[in-house]
C-alpha positions in Angstrom: 24.6 -9.5 5.4 24.9 -9.2 1.6 26.7 -6.0 0.5 25.4 -3.8 -2.3 25.6 -0.3 -3.7 22.8 1.6 -2.0 23.2 4.8 -4.0 20.8 3.9 -6.9 18.1 2.9 -4.4 18.7 6.1 -2.4 18.5 8.3 -5.5 15.3 6.6 -6.6 13.8 7.0 -3.1 14.7 10.7 -3.0 13.1 11.1 -6.5 10.0 9.4 -5.2 9.8 11.6 -2.2 10.2 14.7 -4.3 7.3 13.6 -6.6 5.2 12.8 -3.5 5.7 16.4 -2.2 4.6 17.8 -5.6 1.6 15.5 -5.6 0.5 16.6 -2.1 0.8 20.3 -3.1 -1.4 19.7 -6.1 -3.9 17.5 -4.2 -4.4 20.2 -1.5 -5.4 23.0 -3.8 -8.8 24.6 -4.0 -9.9 21.9 -6.5 -10.1 19.4 -3.6 -12.1 21.8 -1.5 -14.5 22.5 -4.3 -15.2 18.8 -5.0 -15.9 18.3 -1.3 -18.8 20.7 -1.5 -20.5 19.0 -4.5 -23.8 17.4 -4.3 -24.0 13.6 -3.7 -22.6 11.5 -6.5 -25.1 9.5 -8.7 -24.2 6.3 -6.8 -24.6 8.0 -3.4 -28.0 9.4 -4.5 -29.1 5.9 -5.6 -28.0 4.3 -2.3 -29.8 7.1 -0.3 -33.0 6.5 -2.4 -32.7 2.7 -1.7 -32.4 3.3 2.0 -35.7 5.2 2.0 -37.4 2.7 -0.3 -39.9 0.0 0.3 -41.2 -3.0 -1.6 -44.1 -5.3 -0.8 -44.8 -3.1 2.2 -41.4 -3.7 3.8 -38.3 -1.5 4.1 -35.4 -2.5 1.8 -32.3 -4.1 3.6 -29.2 -2.2 4.4 -27.2 -1.9 1.1 -24.0 -2.5 3.1 -25.4 -5.7 4.7 -23.6 -9.0 4.3 -23.6 -10.5 0.7 -25.4 -13.6 2.2 -28.2 -11.5 3.7 -28.6 -9.5 0.5 -28.6 -12.7 -1.6 -31.4 -14.1 0.6 -33.4 -10.9 0.1 -33.2 -11.0 -3.7 -34.1 -14.7 -3.7 -37.3 -13.9 -1.7 -38.5 -11.5 -4.4 -40.6 -12.2 -7.5 -39.2 -11.5 -10.9 -41.4 -8.4 -11.2 -40.2 -7.0 -7.8 -36.5 -7.5 -8.8 -37.2 -5.7 -12.1 -38.7 -2.8 -10.2 -35.7 -2.5 -8.0 -33.3 -2.5 -11.0 -35.2 0.3 -12.7 -35.7 2.4 -9.6 -32.1 2.0 -8.1 -29.8 0.9 -11.0 -26.6 2.2 -9.5 -27.4 0.8 -6.1 -28.3 -2.7 -7.4 -25.5 -2.7 -9.9 -22.9 -2.2 -7.2 -24.5 -4.4 -4.5 -22.4 -7.4 -3.5 -24.9 -10.2 -2.9 -27.3 -9.2 -5.7 -27.6 -11.8 -8.5 -24.9 -11.1 -11.0 -27.3 -11.1 -14.0 -29.4 -8.5 -12.1 -26.3 -6.4 -11.6 -25.5 -6.6 -15.4 -29.0 -5.3 -16.2 -28.8 -2.6 -13.6 -25.4 -1.4 -14.8 -26.6 -1.2 -18.4 -29.4 1.1 -17.3 -26.9 3.2 -15.3 -24.5 3.3 -18.3 -27.2 4.6 -20.6 -28.0 7.4 -18.2 -24.3 8.2 -17.8 -23.8 8.2 -21.6 -26.6 10.7 -22.1 -25.3 12.9 -19.3 -21.9 13.2 -21.0 -23.5 13.7 -24.4 -25.2 16.8 -23.0 -22.0 18.0 -21.4 -20.1 17.7 -24.7 -22.2 20.8 -25.9 -22.4 22.6 -22.5 -21.1 26.2 -23.2 -20.2 26.5 -19.5 -17.5 24.0 -19.9 -14.1 24.8 -21.3 -13.0 23.1 -24.6 -10.9 20.7 -22.5 -14.0 19.9 -20.4 -16.1 19.3 -23.4 -13.4 17.1 -24.9 -13.2 15.1 -21.7 -17.0 14.6 -21.7 -16.7 13.3 -25.2 -14.1 10.7 -24.2 -16.3 9.6 -21.3 -19.4 9.4 -23.6 -17.5 7.1 -26.1 -16.2 5.0 -23.2 -19.7 4.4 -21.9 -20.9 3.7 -25.4 -18.3 1.0 -25.8 -19.2 -0.5 -22.4 -22.8 -0.8 -23.7 -21.8 -3.1 -26.6 -23.8 -6.3 -26.8 -22.6 -9.1 -24.6 -20.5 -7.1 -22.2 -21.1 -8.0 -18.5 -20.5 -5.0 -16.3 -20.4 -6.2 -12.6 -19.8 -2.8 -11.1 -20.0 0.8 -12.3 -19.5 4.2 -10.7 -19.3 7.2 -13.0 -18.2 9.7 -10.3 -14.8 11.4 -10.8 -12.3 9.2 -12.6 -14.8 6.3 -12.1 -14.8 2.7 -11.0 -15.7 -0.4 -13.1 -15.6 -4.2 -13.2 -16.3 -6.5 -16.1 -16.8 -10.3 -16.2 -15.6 -12.7 -18.9 -17.4 -16.0 -18.9 -20.3 -17.4 -16.8 -19.7 -16.3 -13.2 -22.7 -18.3 -11.9 -21.5 -21.6 -13.4 -17.7 -21.1 -13.1 -15.7 -23.9 -11.5 -12.8 -21.5 -11.0 -12.8 -17.7 -10.8 -9.9 -15.3 -11.6 -9.7 -11.7 -10.6 -7.3 -9.2 -12.2 -6.4 -6.4 -9.8 -4.6 -3.6 -11.8 -2.3 -0.8 -10.5 -1.7 3.0 -10.9 -3.5 5.1 -13.5 -6.4 2.7 -13.8 -9.8 4.4 -14.2 -12.8 4.4 -16.6 -10.9 5.9 -19.5 -7.9 3.5 -19.1 -10.0 0.4 -18.4 -9.3 -0.7 -22.0 -6.9 0.5 -24.6 -6.3 0.0 -28.3 -2.6 0.6 -28.1 -0.8 -1.6 -25.5 -4.1 -3.5 -25.2 -2.8 -6.1 -22.7 -1.6 -3.5 -20.3 -5.2 -2.4 -19.5 -7.6 -4.4 -17.3 -9.9 -5.5 -20.2 -7.0 -6.7 -22.3 -5.5 -8.5 -19.3 -8.7 -10.3 -18.3 -9.7 -11.2 -21.9 -6.2 -12.6 -22.5 -6.3 -14.6 -19.3 -9.8 -16.0 -20.0 -8.7 -17.3 -23.5 -5.4 -18.7 -22.0 -7.3 -20.5 -19.3 -9.6 -22.1 -21.9 -6.6 -23.2 -24.0 -5.0 -24.6 -20.8 -8.1 -26.6 -19.9 -11.1 -26.5 -22.3 -13.2 -28.6 -20.0 -12.8 -26.3 -17.0 -15.5 -23.7 -16.7 -13.8 -20.4 -15.8 -14.7 -16.8 -15.3 -12.3 -13.9 -15.2 -13.1 -10.5 -13.7 -11.3 -7.3 -14.8 -11.6 -5.5 -11.5 -11.0 -1.7 -11.6 -13.5 -1.1 -8.8 -11.2 0.8 -6.5 -9.7 4.3 -6.8 -6.1 3.6 -8.0 -3.3 6.1 -7.5 -2.8 8.6 -10.4 0.8 8.3 -11.4 3.8 8.0 -9.1 3.2 10.3 -6.1 2.2 10.1 -2.5 -0.8 7.8 -3.2 1.5 5.4 -5.0 4.1 5.5 -2.3 1.7 4.8 0.6 -1.0 2.2 1.3 -3.8 4.8 1.5 -5.4 3.8 -1.8 -4.6 0.1 -1.0 -6.5 0.2 2.3 -9.7 1.3 0.7 -9.1 -1.0 -2.3 -8.5 -4.0 0.0 -11.9 -3.4 1.7 -13.6 -3.3 -1.7 -11.7 -6.4 -2.9 -12.7 -8.4 0.1 -16.3 -7.3 -0.4 -16.2 -8.5 -4.0 -14.8 -11.9 -3.2 -17.3 -12.5 -0.4 -20.1 -11.5 -2.7 -19.2 -13.8 -5.6 -21.8 -16.6 -6.2 -21.0 -20.2 -5.6 -18.0 -21.8 -3.9 -15.5 -22.0 -6.7 -11.8 -21.3 -5.8 -10.7 -17.7 -6.6 -7.3 -16.7 -7.8 -6.1 -13.1 -7.6 -3.7 -11.7 -10.2 -2.3 -8.5 -8.8 -0.2 -6.2 -11.0 2.0 -3.4 -9.9 0.2 -1.3 -7.2 -2.5 -3.9 -7.4 -0.2 -6.2 -5.5 -0.2 -3.7 -2.6 -4.0 -3.9 -2.6 -3.8 -7.7 -2.5 -1.1 -7.7 0.2 -3.2 -5.4 2.5 -6.4 -7.5 1.8 -4.7 -11.0 2.2 -5.4 -11.5 5.9 -9.1 -10.9 5.6 -9.9 -12.7 2.4 -12.1 -15.8 2.7 -10.5 -19.2 2.4 -12.0 -19.7 -1.1 -9.1 -17.5 -2.3 -6.7 -20.3 -3.3 -4.0 -18.3 -5.0 -2.5 -14.8 -4.9 -0.1 -14.1 -7.9 1.7 -10.8 -8.1 3.6 -9.4 -11.1 5.8 -6.3 -11.3 5.2 -5.7 -7.6 6.6 -2.7 -5.6 6.0 -4.8 -2.4 3.0 -6.2 -0.5 3.4 -4.2 2.8 5.1 -7.1 4.6 8.6 -8.5 4.9 7.7 -12.1 4.0 4.8 -14.1 2.7 4.1 -15.6 6.2 3.1 -12.0 7.4 0.3 -12.0 4.8 -1.6 -14.4 7.1 -3.3 -16.2 4.3 -4.0 -19.8 3.4 -3.7 -18.9 -0.3 -0.6 -19.9 -2.3 1.5 -16.8 -2.9 3.2 -16.5 -6.3 5.5 -13.8 -7.7 7.1 -12.9 -10.9 9.1 -10.0 -12.4 10.4 -9.5 -15.9 14.1 -8.8 -16.2 13.4 -5.4 -18.0 10.7 -4.3 -15.5 11.6 -0.8 -14.2 9.9 -1.6 -10.9 13.0 -3.4 -9.7 14.7 0.0 -9.3 12.2 1.1 -6.7 13.6 0.7 -3.2 12.0 -2.3 -1.5 11.6 -0.9 2.0 9.1 0.8 4.2 9.9 3.9 6.3 7.4 5.9 8.1 4.5 4.6 5.9 6.4 5.3 2.6 7.3 2.3 0.5 5.8 -1.2 0.4 8.2 -3.5 2.1 10.3 -6.5 0.8 10.7 -7.6 -2.7 8.2 -10.5 -3.4 10.6 -12.2 -5.8 13.4 -12.3 -3.3 14.3 -15.7 -1.8 13.8 -14.3 1.7 10.2 -13.3 0.9 9.1 -16.9 0.5 6.7 -16.7 -2.5 6.8 -19.3 -5.3 8.8 -17.4 -8.0 7.5 -17.9 -11.5 9.0 -17.3 -14.9 8.0 -14.1 -16.7 10.0 -14.8 -19.9 8.7 -12.7 -22.8 6.7 -10.3 -20.6 8.2 -7.2 -22.2 8.7 -4.9 -19.2 6.3 -3.6 -16.6 3.1 -3.7 -18.6 3.5 -6.9 -20.6 2.7 -9.7 -18.2 -0.6 -10.6 -19.9 0.8 -10.6 -23.5 -0.3 -13.8 -25.4 2.7 -16.1 -25.9 4.5 -15.1 -22.8 5.5 -17.5 -20.0 3.9 -15.1 -17.6 0.5 -15.5 -19.1 1.0 -19.2 -19.4 1.7 -19.4 -15.7 -1.3 -17.3 -14.8 -3.6 -19.5 -16.9 -2.2 -22.8 -15.3 -2.8 -21.4 -11.9 -6.2 -20.2 -12.9 -7.3 -23.8 -13.9 -5.5 -25.4 -10.9 -2.9 -27.1 -13.1 0.0 -26.2 -10.7 2.3 -28.9 -12.0 2.4 -27.1 -15.4 3.7 -23.8 -14.2 7.2 -22.7 -15.3 9.4 -21.6 -12.5 11.9 -18.7 -12.6 14.9 -21.0 -12.1 16.6 -22.5 -15.2 15.6 -26.0 -14.3 12.0 -24.8 -14.4 10.3 -28.1 -13.4 12.5 -29.0 -10.4 12.0 -26.0 -8.3 10.5 -25.0 -4.9 7.7 -23.1 -6.7 6.0 -26.4 -7.6 6.9 -28.5 -4.6 3.9 -30.1 -2.9 1.5 -29.2 -5.7 1.1 -32.4 -7.7 -2.2 -33.3 -6.1 -3.6 -29.9 -7.0 -3.0 -30.5 -10.7 -5.4 -33.4 -11.0 -8.0 -31.6 -8.9 -7.8 -28.5 -11.0 -8.4 -30.2 -14.3 -11.2 -32.4 -13.0 
């Protein structure tokens, strides 16, 4: 067994546990109790109305039905009937895996208009504190930005911190699809940033979409910035356990199964997003060809074989990423298991040169983004490995055939 100084890991682990205790104390205050007594959220209300609705004399299908069944239902409708459903149940349709993506974009624009006006009113609501009014203003401006022409919002839930997903490219015609799965502190307000642009989902996905085009201009790609799960807020109990990852994995699986066509899908899982991908891996459909993790605290397993996936598993970590100081272990549900970039884990380890720490893996000009893009277009022979020899490494063994197929 390799010897090492355990004290830094133990100190980091004790600090994480202390933060977790504080988080639990805060999370179990009356605020949680008050929220539980609230009326149904806008999305829940829309889904309830859908369940009671009818069209053409027939009841509407179960909104939680399989994507294939829901797709057949929408195909059976006339354009006028689809339009009626979008206008009557915008949040339900906008978040329904299996509904045509163009219909979801239209539905979510309607829902965003409604949410924007709700926050505009709340900005001037005297019953709110100045802090509450300011928060309403921030949300109103975020919804306004999401309504800019050309944006394709695939999922939207305004409740609480919110959930959102956006598509770059033509998802219906894509030959290859990429999904960016972000980590902690991701919500509606942090979905995109002006400062540290490429550390937020919109910046990550837009940078990847451009890099994929540069890697292979003839390959039709689509990239999804997927913040459609409730991510942990900061480093606390939620971040130290798989609770958020379990629900996120269920939603990620539903997303992939609801995507149109049969194009291969690559997942790019950053930070806690890699926990989500690790939990989801065994149930994802075979069209998921690649799972690439960056700055990972672990994937809830001890090695890649335990993920039980047919997808290629890739991992990278920048030399200056603070995540390397988090203990890679799992005890009593706390922690996320082995280090994905360790040789024992068995992932294909990629270069992250130039990544600039934990939030910089999607920065243009970095080897990390280059690698993501080559994986995204199926050009596996072009990836840069973590080892100095780069091209003669286990991370590209057995992948030469995939290169030609990916660029076709």
